[in-house]
N, C-alpha and C positions, 0 to 999 in steps of 0.2 A: 504494500500500500504506500509506504513511505517513498519507495523508488519510483512508483508511477506518478506521484505528485511532483517529485523533483523533475522527472522526465517531461511532464506536462508543462511545468514552469520553463524549463530549458527550451522546449519546442515553441512556446509562446514568445519567448524572447528572441528566438531565431527568426520567426515570422515578422515580428515587429521591426527588427533591425534590417530585414530585407526590403521593407517598404519605405525605408528612409531615403529621401531624395538627396542627391549630391548638391551641395551649395554651389551655384555657378561662379561664386566669387571667392571660394576657399582656396588657399595656396598650401600645398603640401610638398614634400620632397620630390615626389614623382607625378604630381598633378597640379593643375590650376583649373578649378572647376571640373568640367568634363574632359578637358585636354590633358592627356598623359604623355609621359616620355616615350611611349610607343605609338602614339597617334601618327598616322601618315598624313601628308599634305592633302591627299585626295579625300580624306575623311572630314576636313574642316567645314565643308558645306553642311554636313549633318550636325556637327557640334554647334556651329554658329548660325543656325537656321534663321534666327530672328535678327541677326546682325548683318552688316555689310563687310565683305571680304575684298580687300584691294591688293592685288598682286602687281608688283613692279616688274615688268618683263621687258628686257631689252637685250641687245647684244652684250657680250662680256667685255667689250673693249674699254668701257669706262667704269663699269660697276665692279670689276674684279671678281666676277662670277657670283656675286651675292644677290639673291632675290628675296628680299624681305616681304613679308605678308602683313599688312595692317588690318586690324579688326576694329570696326567702328560700330557704335550703336546706330540704330535706324535714324535717330535724331542728329547724328553727326559727331558725337563725342568719341574721341579716340580711346580705345580700351587697351589694346596690346599691339606690339609689333613682334611677329614671330620670324625667326631665322632658321630655315631648313638646313639640315646637314649637307645636302646636295642641292645645288641650284638646278632649276628646271626639271626636277624629278618628282613626279606625283607620288611615288612610293617612299620618298625620303621622310624621315622623322624630323622632329623639331630639335634644334640644338640649343637655342636660347630664346628667352622671352623678355622683352622690355615691357614693364608694367607701367601704364600711365594712369589708370583709373584708381582712385583711392578706395573704392569698394572692394577691390581685391585685397584680401587680408590673410595672414597666416593664422594658425590656431591661437597664437599669442597676440593677435591684433596688430601686427606689424604690416604697414602698407607704404605706399609711395609718398606719403606726407609725414612719415615718422621722423623722429629725431635720433641722434646717435645714442642718447640715454635710453630710449625705447628699445633699441636693438641690443645694447649692452646689458640691460636689465633682464632681457628675455632669452638671449641666446649666447652661446660661447663663440666669441670671435676667433676665427681660425687664423686670419692674417690681415695685415693692413699694408697696402701697396702705395708707394709714393709716386705719383705721376706729375706731369708738368703743372697742370691747373687743378688737380683734384687728388683725393685719396680714395682708394677703393677698399671697402671693408668687406671681407669674405666671411660667410657663415656656411660651412660645409653641411651642417645639420639639416639645412633646407635647400642646399644647392644655390644659395643666393649671394649676390654681390650688390653692395650699396655704394654708390658714388656720392662723395661729399665734396662740394666745391671748396677750394682752398680759401676762398673769400670768407668762409665760415670759421677759419682758423685764426689764431693770433698772428699778427703781422710778422713776428720774428720766425715763424715756422713756414711761411708761404713759399719762400724762394730757395730753401736749402734742399736741393735734390739728393743729397747724400744722407739726409736724416732718415733713420729707421724709425718710422712712426710706431708709437704704442698707444694704447687706449687713453692714457693720461694726457696725451698731446691734443686730443680732440675734445672740444667743449661739449658738454651734455646737450646744449641747445642747438648744435649743428644739425641743419636739416638735410634730409636725403634729397639729392638732386635727381638721381636715376636709381631705379630698382630693377634688377635683372634676376631671372632664374636661369641657371645653366644646366643643360642636360647633355653635356659633351661625352659622357662615358658610354 
C-alpha cells in the first residue's frame, strides 16, 4: 500500500513536470528559450515562428564568411543575433548568440542590462580579458561572456594593456555592454 502511494505520487509529479512549458526567455548553459546548442539553422523558422528572421547573405569577399542571423520581434525590436558555425549551411548549428533583449535572463536573473556586481554575486568568474576598449568577463558555468566598456573603469586602468584584470579592478556598478552565449564546443 505504502509503495503504491509513493508510486502514484512519483507518477503524478512526472506528468506535471512534462506539461511544463519552456520559458522562451530563459538562458541556460545549452539553451536560450527553445534554441539549443544542437539546433540547426534550418530549424529556426519553427522556433521563431512569431518573430522575424533576417539573414545577411552575400559573397564572402567582404564578410569573411560570416553570416549572422538576426531575430526581431514582429514589432521590430531586436532580440538576438545568432552566428552559425558554418556560413551558408542550413544544417550548421549555432556557435554564439549576442543577446540584446533584457527579457532574456539566466536562472539567477542575469541579463543584458546587468551590472558587474550582479554577475559576480551570482556566478564564478572564470577569467577577465583585457582588450583595447573593453574587458570581457567569462562565466564558463553558463557559457557566457560579458563585455564591459573601459569607460566604466577608473581612469588609471583604461589604457594599461599589460594589466591583468581581476575582479577588484572592476567597479560593482559597471554595466554590461554586450552579453554573449558561446557554444563553440
